[in-house]
C-alpha positions as CSV (number, residue, x, y, z in Angstrom):
1,M,26.9,6.5,-10.0
2,M,25.3,5.8,-6.6
3,D,23.6,9.2,-6.7
4,I,21.9,8.4,-10.0
5,L,20.8,5.0,-8.6
6,L,19.3,6.7,-5.5
7,V,17.4,9.2,-7.6
8,V,16.0,6.4,-9.8
9,L,15.0,4.5,-6.7
10,H,13.3,7.6,-5.3
11,I,11.4,8.2,-8.5
12,V,10.3,4.5,-8.9
13,F,9.1,4.1,-5.3
14,L,7.3,7.5,-5.2
15,L,5.6,7.0,-8.5
16,S,4.6,3.5,-7.5
17,A,3.2,4.9,-4.2
18,V,1.2,7.5,-6.1
19,V,-0.2,5.0,-8.6
20,S,-1.3,2.6,-5.9
21,A,-2.8,5.5,-3.9
22,V,-4.8,6.6,-6.9
23,A,-5.9,3.0,-7.5
24,V,-7.4,2.8,-4.1
25,F,-9.9,5.5,-5.1
26,W,-10.6,4.1,-8.6
27,L,-11.1,0.4,-7.6
28,K,-14.7,-0.7,-7.1
29,D,-13.9,-3.9,-5.3
30,M,-13.1,-3.2,-1.6
31,I,-10.7,-6.2,-1.3
32,A,-8.7,-5.0,-4.3
33,A,-8.6,-1.5,-2.8
34,A,-7.3,-2.9,0.5
35,I,-4.6,-4.7,-1.4
36,S,-3.7,-1.5,-3.3
37,F,-3.5,0.2,0.1
38,A,-1.1,-2.4,1.3
39,A,1.0,-1.9,-1.8
40,F,1.0,1.9,-1.1
41,S,2.3,1.2,2.4
42,F,4.9,-1.2,1.1
43,F,6.3,1.4,-1.4
44,L,6.3,4.0,1.3
45,A,8.3,1.7,3.5
46,M,10.8,1.1,0.7
47,E,11.1,4.9,0.3
48,F,11.9,5.2,4.0
49,V,14.6,2.5,3.5
50,V,16.1,4.6,0.6
51,L,16.0,7.7,2.9
52,Q,18.0,5.7,5.5
53,A,15.2,5.6,8.1
54,P,15.0,1.9,8.8
55,D,13.0,2.2,12.1
56,V,10.3,4.2,10.3
57,A,10.3,1.7,7.5
58,I,9.8,-1.2,9.8
59,A,6.9,0.6,11.5
60,E,5.3,1.5,8.2
61,G,5.7,-2.0,6.9
62,A,4.4,-3.8,10.0
63,I,1.6,-1.4,10.8
64,G,0.7,0.0,7.4
65,A,1.1,-3.0,5.1
66,G,0.5,-5.7,7.7
67,I,-1.9,-4.9,10.5
68,S,-4.0,-2.2,8.8
69,T,-4.5,-4.4,5.7
70,A,-5.4,-7.4,7.8
71,I,-8.0,-5.3,9.8
72,L,-9.4,-3.9,6.6
73,I,-9.8,-7.3,4.9
74,I,-11.4,-8.8,8.1
75,G,-13.8,-5.9,8.2
76,I,-14.7,-6.2,4.6
77,K,-15.2,-9.9,4.8
78,G,-17.7,-9.3,7.7
79,T,-20.0,-7.1,5.6
80,H,-22.6,-8.2,3.1
81,R,-22.1,-7.5,-0.6
82,K,-24.8,-6.3,-2.9
83,E,-23.5,-8.8,-5.6
84,D,-24.1,-11.7,-3.2
85,E,-27.6,-10.6,-2.4
86,E,-28.7,-10.2,-6.0
87,S,-27.7,-13.8,-7.1
């Protein structure tokens, strides 16, 4: 029974990671793409937890989902948007 649950968790987390990674490229809004990148890092961290690598999961969650996303959003907020210039 536990083996089936682990397989289902692997499939759910990996499919969610793939969907969020593809969404990064399809989204036109940069903030939404950065949030989708954070979701990708979160799902990857959860996959590392399922694979019983908690140290890697903590690093991925802190650096990938936390610090990198914060830096991306700060950088995006510091730029000028074409939509703001037109109005």
